[in-house]
N, C-alpha and C positions, 0 to 999 in steps of 0.2 A: 504494500500500500504506500509505503514511503517513496519508493521509486516512481510510482505513478504520480504521486503528489509533486515530486520534483519536476516531472515533465509538464504538469499543469501549471505550476507556479513559476518555473524558470529561474534564472539567475538574478543578479543584482539589477534593480530598477529603482530609479529615483525620479519619477515623472510628476511634474506639478499637477497634472490632471488626476492623479491617483490619490484619493483621500487617505490611503494607507501610508503615504510617505515613502521614505527609503525602505526597501525590502530586499531580501535575498532569500531564495528558496521559499518565498511566501511569508517569511518572518519579518515583521516590521520593526524598525528601530524603536518606534514608539512603544510597541508591545514589550520588547525586551527591556527597555529602560523601566517601564512600569513594573514588570515582574521582578526585576533586580531589586527594587525597593522592598518587595515582599520576601524575596528569596536571595539574600546577599551572596549565596554560593554561586548564583548565576554569573555574577560579575567575575568571580575567579575563573569560571569556565569560559566566558566569552570576551573578556577583556584581553583581546589578542595582542594589542600594542602596549599593554601593561601600563596604561596611564591612569588607572584607578577608576575608570568608568566605561560603560558600554556606549560607544559613539559611532559615528559614520564610518571611520576607518575599520572598526571592528566588524561591523556588519558586512562591509565590502570584502573583508578577508575571511569571513566565516567559512568553514568547510562543511561538506555534506555530513561528515561524522558529527560535528557539533550541532548542526541543524537537526539531525535525527534524534539526538539526545534531548533537545528542547521539545521536539514534537512528541516524543515518547512521554516525557514528564508532564507536560502541560496540556496535551491534546488527546493522546491515545489513552493513557491510564485513567484519567478522570471520567471518561465517557465510553469511548468506542470499545475498549477492552471488555466492557461488561455486556456487549451486545453480540447476538449471533450474526454470522454472515448472511446476507450482504450488507446488513444494517451497520455493522461495525465500520465498513469502508465508507458508507454514505454519511454517517454521522461524523466520522473522523474528518472527512473532507469539509463538511459544513462547519464543524468546530474550528477548523483552520481558517475558513473563509469568513466566518461571521462571529465566532466566539462560542464558548461552551453553552451558556444559557440560551442564546437564540437558537442554536442547533438542536438542543433538547426540546425547547418549546415547539419548534417546527415538527419534531417527531411526535410529540404529544398531541398537537393539533391534528396531525395526519392520522394518528390512531383513532382520535375521536370522530373524525369525518369518515374514515374508511369503514369503521364498524358501527353501523347504525343500530345494531343490537349489541349491547355490551355496556358494561358499567362506565360511567363518565370518568375520564381521567383528568385530574387537576392539571392545568397548564402552568407549571411552576418553573420550568427550566432546570429542575433538579432530577438527575437520573438516579433514581433509587429503585428499590425492589418492586414498587407498584408499577412503574413504567416498564421495567424489564419483564415483569409477569404479564402485563397487558400485551406487550409486543409478542411474546411467545404464544399467548392465547390467540391473538389475532392472526399470527402466521398459520397456526393450525386450522383456523376457521376460514381464512380468506386466501391464504397463500402468500408467499414472499413477494412474488412479482406484482400482485395488485397493490400491496402496501408500499413497495418500493416505487411503483409508478406514482402513487399519491405523494410520496416524499419528494420525488423529482418535480412533480407539478407544483408543489408548495414552494420549493426552492426557486423554480422559474418565476413564480408569481412574486416572490420577494425581490428578485432581481428587477422585474418590471416595475415594481413599486419604487425601488431606488431611483430608476431612470425617470419615472413620472415625477418624483419629488425633486430631482436634480438632473435636468436634461443634459448638463455638461458631462454626465457619466454615460451617455448613450454610446460612446465609442467602445465601451467595455461590454455592452449588452450581448452581442453575438457570442463572445467568449464565455460569458457567464451562462448563457442558455445552453451552450454545448456542455459546459461543466455540469449543469443541472441534469441534462439528459444522460450523462454518463455516471451519475451517482451510483455507487454500489459496484461498479465495474472494478476489477482488479487487474 
């Protein structure tokens, strides 16, 4: 999944049109600086130029090995690792693209829409045992493909909402829609 993510995210980018700011392998400098405040050990790992902070030169020089460690710790383990395939890959991708809470809320909304018979699932953004159990139950009732199609459609809808709210982002829409259509692929 990490290799696929690298193909999707690409290398170093610092485009003024991208609200993510400077990124490499999909990890934004803004995210890494924010996480370093919470997890100081991240500075030790990613302060490549050893100036005491994570900054633009560090992200530019970050290796795939370092990026994979960040993805495992902050994206894979908190959410995707708890889910069965192909939802592990789909939620992992959306966690990287939009954050943990929005990706899980997207899953919870998808489960509520897809299973018109079933107990309502609170949309909290927390991936706990209730969400995991509901996913397993809905897979057995509806099948993985139907649920995955719903998650893909929800992601595509979110991307369209981004562009509707900020037309300057329209240049990213085709890539985002392709990303949504491929969610869950490995």
